[in-house]
C-alpha positions as CSV (number, residue, x, y, z in Angstrom):
1,M,6.6,18.2,43.6
2,N,1.9,18.2,42.9
3,Q,2.3,14.3,42.4
4,K,-0.4,14.7,39.4
5,Y,2.6,15.8,37.5
6,S,5.1,13.2,38.4
7,K,4.1,11.4,35.5
8,F,6.2,14.5,33.7
9,F,9.4,13.8,35.1
10,D,9.7,10.1,34.1
11,S,13.3,9.4,32.3
12,F,12.5,8.5,28.8
13,T,14.7,6.2,26.4
14,F,14.7,6.9,22.5
15,K,15.1,3.7,20.2
16,S,18.5,5.3,19.6
17,G,19.7,4.6,22.9
18,V,19.8,7.9,24.1
19,T,18.0,8.8,27.5
20,I,16.4,12.0,28.4
21,K,15.3,13.2,32.2
22,N,11.9,13.8,31.9
23,R,9.3,14.1,29.2
24,V,9.2,17.7,28.9
25,V,10.5,19.2,25.5
26,M,11.9,22.3,24.4
27,A,9.7,23.0,21.2
28,P,11.7,24.2,18.3
29,M,11.0,28.3,17.5
30,T,12.7,30.5,15.6
31,T,13.7,33.8,16.8
32,W,14.8,35.8,14.2
33,S,18.2,36.9,16.1
34,S,21.4,36.1,13.9
35,N,23.9,37.7,13.2
36,D,23.6,39.1,9.5
37,D,25.9,36.5,8.2
38,L,23.2,34.0,9.4
39,T,25.8,32.5,12.3
40,I,24.4,32.8,16.3
41,S,24.4,35.7,18.3
42,D,25.5,36.4,21.6
43,D,22.0,36.8,22.4
44,E,20.2,33.6,20.7
45,V,23.0,31.7,22.9
46,K,21.5,34.1,26.4
47,Y,17.9,32.7,25.0
48,Y,19.0,29.3,24.6
49,K,21.1,29.1,28.3
50,H,18.8,30.6,30.0
51,R,15.6,27.8,29.1
52,V,17.0,25.5,29.0
53,N,17.6,24.2,32.5
54,G,14.6,21.8,33.4
55,V,13.5,20.4,30.4
56,G,14.7,16.8,29.6
57,L,15.2,17.5,25.5
58,V,15.7,20.8,24.0
59,I,14.8,21.3,19.7
60,T,16.6,24.3,18.2
61,G,14.4,26.7,15.7
62,C,15.7,25.6,12.5
63,T,17.7,25.9,10.0
64,H,18.2,25.9,6.4
65,V,20.2,23.3,4.3
66,T,20.7,25.3,1.4
67,P,21.1,29.4,0.2
68,N,17.9,29.5,-1.0
69,G,15.8,27.3,1.8
70,Q,15.9,30.5,4.2
71,G,12.8,30.9,5.6
72,F,13.1,33.2,8.4
73,T,14.7,36.8,8.5
74,N,18.0,36.4,11.0
75,E,17.6,32.2,10.3
76,F,20.8,30.8,12.0
77,A,22.4,28.5,8.3
78,G,23.7,25.7,8.3
79,Y,24.2,24.6,4.5
80,N,28.6,25.0,4.3
81,D,31.2,23.8,6.7
82,E,32.0,27.6,7.1
83,F,28.5,27.2,10.1
84,T,30.0,24.2,11.6
85,P,31.6,26.6,14.4
86,S,28.5,28.6,14.5
87,L,26.4,25.4,15.0
88,R,29.1,24.1,17.5
89,K,28.3,27.5,19.8
90,L,24.6,26.3,19.3
91,A,25.2,23.1,20.3
92,E,26.8,24.0,24.0
93,A,24.3,26.5,24.8
94,A,21.4,23.9,23.7
95,K,23.7,21.6,26.0
96,S,24.2,23.4,28.7
97,G,21.6,23.2,31.1
98,G,22.6,19.0,30.6
99,A,19.9,17.8,28.3
100,P,20.5,16.4,25.1
101,A,20.0,18.6,21.6
102,I,18.3,18.1,18.7
103,L,19.3,20.2,15.5
104,Q,16.3,20.7,13.5
105,I,17.0,21.0,9.5
106,F,14.4,22.2,7.5
107,H,14.2,24.0,3.3
108,A,11.5,26.5,3.1
109,G,10.3,25.7,-0.3
110,N,7.4,28.3,-1.6
111,K,7.6,30.2,2.0
112,A,11.8,31.3,1.2
113,I,12.5,35.2,2.3
114,P,11.9,37.3,-0.9
115,G,15.1,37.8,-2.9
116,L,15.6,34.6,-2.8
117,D,16.3,32.0,-6.0
118,A,13.0,30.4,-4.8
119,V,12.2,27.1,-5.5
120,S,9.8,24.6,-4.7
121,V,8.2,21.0,-6.2
122,S,6.1,22.7,-8.6
123,A,5.8,26.4,-9.6
124,L,4.2,28.7,-6.6
125,K,3.1,31.3,-5.3
126,A,3.5,30.9,-1.5
127,E,0.1,31.8,0.6
128,A,0.8,33.4,4.1
129,T,-0.8,31.9,6.8
130,N,0.5,34.0,9.8
131,P,2.2,37.5,10.0
132,F,6.2,36.7,9.5
133,E,5.4,35.2,6.5
134,I,5.1,36.2,2.8
135,S,4.2,35.8,-0.4
136,V,7.1,35.2,-3.0
137,E,6.8,33.3,-6.4
138,T,9.0,29.8,-6.7
139,R,10.3,27.8,-10.0
140,E,9.6,24.7,-10.4
141,L,12.8,22.3,-9.0
142,E,14.4,20.6,-11.6
143,H,15.3,16.5,-11.5
144,A,18.9,17.1,-10.4
145,E,18.1,20.1,-7.7
146,I,15.9,17.3,-5.7
147,L,18.6,14.9,-5.6
148,S,20.7,17.4,-4.3
149,I,19.1,18.7,-2.2
150,I,18.3,15.7,-0.4
151,R,22.3,15.5,-0.3
152,D,22.3,18.6,1.6
153,F,20.1,17.0,3.9
154,G,22.6,14.6,4.5
155,D,25.5,17.6,4.9
156,T,24.3,19.3,7.2
157,T,23.6,16.2,9.3
158,R,26.8,15.4,9.2
159,R,27.5,19.1,10.5
160,A,25.4,18.8,13.7
161,I,27.5,15.4,14.2
162,E,30.2,17.3,14.3
163,A,29.0,20.4,16.2
164,G,27.9,18.5,18.7
165,F,24.4,17.6,18.6
166,D,22.9,14.9,19.8
167,G,20.3,14.8,16.8
168,V,18.5,16.6,13.6
169,E,15.0,16.7,13.3
170,I,13.0,17.0,10.1
171,H,10.4,19.6,9.5
172,G,8.6,18.2,7.6
173,A,5.4,20.3,8.9
174,H,4.6,24.4,8.0
175,G,3.5,24.0,4.5
176,F,7.7,24.4,3.4
177,L,8.8,22.5,0.7
178,I,9.2,18.9,2.8
179,Q,5.3,19.1,3.2
180,N,5.2,20.5,-0.5
181,F,6.3,17.8,-2.0
182,W,4.1,15.7,0.3
183,S,0.2,17.8,-0.1
184,P,-1.4,16.8,-3.2
185,A,-2.9,20.8,-3.4
186,T,1.5,22.0,-3.8
187,N,2.4,19.2,-5.7
188,Q,1.7,18.7,-9.4
189,R,4.5,17.3,-10.7
190,T,3.6,13.9,-13.4
191,D,7.3,12.6,-12.7
192,Q,8.5,10.2,-10.4
193,W,7.6,13.0,-7.3
194,G,4.2,13.6,-7.7
195,G,1.4,12.3,-8.9
196,S,-0.1,9.2,-6.6
197,L,1.0,9.0,-2.9
198,E,3.4,7.2,-3.5
199,N,5.6,9.9,-5.7
200,R,4.2,12.5,-3.6
201,L,5.9,10.8,-0.8
202,R,8.8,9.8,-2.4
203,F,11.2,12.7,-1.4
204,P,10.4,13.3,2.7
205,L,11.5,9.3,2.7
206,A,15.3,10.0,0.3
207,I,15.0,12.6,2.9
208,I,14.7,10.2,6.0
209,E,17.3,7.6,3.9
210,E,19.6,10.0,3.5
211,V,19.9,10.9,6.8
212,K,20.5,7.6,8.3
213,N,23.1,6.6,6.1
214,V,24.9,10.1,7.2
215,I,24.1,8.9,10.5
216,E,25.3,5.9,10.6
217,K,29.1,6.7,8.5
218,H,29.7,9.8,11.2
219,A,28.0,9.6,14.8
220,K,30.3,8.0,17.1
221,K,27.9,7.5,19.8
222,P,23.9,6.9,19.9
223,F,22.0,10.4,17.4
224,I,18.2,11.5,17.4
225,L,16.3,11.2,14.6
226,G,12.8,12.5,14.8
227,Y,10.5,13.6,11.7
228,R,7.8,17.1,11.9
229,F,4.4,17.1,10.2
230,S,1.7,18.9,10.1
231,P,-1.9,16.4,10.1
232,E,-4.0,18.8,7.8
233,E,-3.8,21.9,5.6
234,T,-7.5,23.5,6.7
235,S,-6.9,26.5,5.0
236,K,-6.7,25.1,1.3
237,V,-10.0,22.4,0.2
238,D,-7.4,20.1,-1.9
239,G,-5.0,19.9,0.9
240,L,-4.0,17.8,3.4
241,R,-6.5,16.1,5.5
242,L,-6.2,13.1,7.9
243,K,-6.4,10.5,6.0
244,D,-3.5,11.8,4.2
245,T,-1.8,12.4,7.6
246,Y,-2.4,8.2,8.8
247,E,-0.7,7.3,4.9
248,L,1.9,9.4,6.3
249,I,2.0,7.9,9.7
250,D,1.9,4.6,8.5
251,N,4.7,5.5,6.3
252,L,7.5,6.9,9.3
253,V,6.2,3.4,11.6
254,E,8.7,1.8,9.3
255,Q,11.8,4.0,9.2
256,D,12.5,3.1,12.8
257,L,12.4,7.1,14.4
258,D,13.3,8.1,17.4
259,Y,9.9,9.8,17.3
260,I,7.4,11.9,15.0
261,H,6.2,15.4,16.2
262,A,2.9,16.5,15.6
263,S,2.8,20.2,15.5
264,L,-1.1,21.2,16.3
265,F,-0.9,24.4,17.0
266,D,-3.5,23.8,19.5
267,K,-4.2,20.6,20.9
268,S,-8.0,20.7,20.7
269,I,-8.6,21.4,17.1
270,K,-10.4,18.5,15.5
271,P,-9.4,17.0,11.5
272,V,-11.7,19.0,9.3
273,D,-13.4,16.3,7.6
274,S,-14.1,14.0,11.0
275,Q,-17.7,13.2,11.9
276,E,-16.4,11.6,15.0
277,D,-15.2,14.3,18.9
278,K,-12.6,13.2,18.7
279,T,-8.8,16.1,18.5
280,W,-5.9,15.5,15.9
281,L,-4.0,14.2,18.7
282,E,-6.2,11.8,20.1
283,L,-6.1,10.4,16.5
284,I,-2.2,10.8,15.8
285,L,-2.3,8.6,19.0
286,E,-4.6,6.3,18.0
287,R,-3.2,5.9,14.9
288,A,0.9,5.5,16.2
289,N,-0.5,3.1,18.2
290,G,2.7,2.5,20.3
291,K,4.8,1.7,17.0
292,V,6.9,4.7,17.3
293,P,7.0,7.2,20.2
294,V,5.1,10.7,20.1
295,M,5.8,14.2,20.2
296,A,3.3,16.8,20.3
297,A,3.0,21.0,20.3
298,G,0.1,22.5,20.4
299,S,-0.8,25.9,22.8
300,I,0.8,24.1,26.1
301,I,0.3,26.6,28.7
302,T,0.1,25.7,31.5
303,P,1.2,22.7,33.6
304,D,-2.9,21.5,33.3
305,D,-2.0,21.7,29.7
306,A,0.1,19.1,29.2
307,L,-1.5,16.8,31.9
308,K,-4.2,16.6,29.6
309,A,-2.1,16.0,26.6
310,V,-0.2,13.2,28.8
311,E,-3.1,11.5,30.1
312,L,-4.3,10.8,26.5
313,G,-1.0,9.1,26.0
314,L,1.1,11.2,24.8
315,P,4.6,10.2,26.2
316,L,6.5,13.5,25.2
317,V,5.5,17.1,25.6
318,A,6.9,20.4,23.9
319,I,6.6,23.4,25.2
320,G,7.1,26.9,23.3
321,H,5.7,30.2,24.3
322,A,4.9,28.9,27.7
323,L,8.8,28.9,27.7
324,I,9.9,32.0,26.4
325,M,7.0,33.5,29.2
326,N,8.7,31.1,31.8
327,P,11.9,30.6,31.1
328,D,11.5,28.3,34.5
329,W,9.0,26.2,33.7
330,V,10.0,22.7,34.4
331,E,11.5,24.3,37.5
332,K,8.4,25.6,38.7
333,V,6.4,22.6,38.3
334,E,9.1,20.7,40.1
335,N,8.9,22.3,42.5
336,G,5.7,22.6,43.1
337,R,5.6,26.3,42.5
338,E,3.0,25.5,39.6
339,A,0.7,28.2,40.5
340,E,3.7,30.9,39.2
341,V,3.4,30.1,35.5
342,E,2.8,32.7,33.9
343,T,-0.1,32.8,31.4
344,E,0.9,36.5,30.2
345,L,4.1,37.5,28.6
346,D,4.7,40.7,31.2
347,I,6.4,43.1,29.4
348,S,8.1,44.3,32.9
349,K,10.1,41.6,33.5
350,L,11.9,41.5,29.5
351,D,15.2,42.0,30.6
352,Q,14.6,39.0,33.1
353,L,13.1,36.7,30.0
354,H,16.3,37.6,28.2
355,I,14.5,37.8,25.0
356,P,16.4,38.8,22.1
357,G,15.6,42.3,20.5
358,K,14.6,40.7,17.1
359,L,12.7,38.5,18.0
360,W,10.9,41.0,20.6
361,D,9.8,43.1,17.9
362,Q,8.0,40.1,16.1
363,I,6.3,39.4,18.9
364,Q,5.0,42.9,18.7
365,V,4.1,42.3,15.0
366,S,1.8,40.3,15.5
367,P,0.2,40.1,19.6
368,G,-2.3,38.0,19.0
369,W,0.9,35.7,19.8
370,F,0.9,36.0,22.9
371,N,-1.1,37.2,25.9
372,I,0.6,40.6,26.5
373,K,0.9,42.2,30.7
374,K,2.1,45.3,30.8
């Protein structure tokens, strides 16, 4: 191993007591690859098994906690006890490399797929921000429905425990339902769930409390709890800005979480309104100030990309696209073969990469997500 990458391979112990063998995390990525009944497909099982042998921690793609919370076609479901066997199949695949596995749980909110009874914090029309999203009209959630969805996050956490996962990650990023509540651009409510900063935070904090209660009641061994967020809504004039995210981080620090996960898209991006020359990542790390471990994902492809993030003080590095192109990314780095890490998706090796057909279809819709080597 090139010693400059040795920091990747230090072990890490979460507050809950779970220890991972290295600091490289398989980032949560949807695969659009479930069976039509929204159970885990054999293609998804192969996809995970082919990528989990080297990483220290696996975070699955998202599962929706209610029937109308589905955000992607062929997205595996977790909203009913009937899906527990399917989740168990995924947990076994995700853990097959020896690393703990975390189930990401979410509700798509105003980014739900068409044809559902789409709901959000307020009546909204979704703004599609990438080719995989479709704008849909949503109706405003009633108070009782909000309380029910909070319980649904808890119920899906219980299923994650029963299925054998080692933790859950609450997906509060990417403009999905939790961020709909937190964002001043989408939360137009005037009741206890909207208006002031305190009221806009009420929904995500209530979900965290519910999930923690379920973990305490049902988990028989240490169980990880993480929270994912987006730092800003750059496409919205009145959307979230880093000053709002600072408030979120401060509140998350008080929740005794195992980690917070910043979804950065690109680790080099700088805040919209900032006059400083610091990136999102640098400023988030400064605000967290070691009070809660930070994980980050965002255009980390090469080992040197990851090294730059680690040298800034990032404890946990999440890689996504790099693992699609290099299922053995960690092994290559660990064995001194970092020069072999692909930065382009080599379509001549599709059979070796075990990319599910439905995921490959989506990649072709938006080839800009990858540099494709033909």
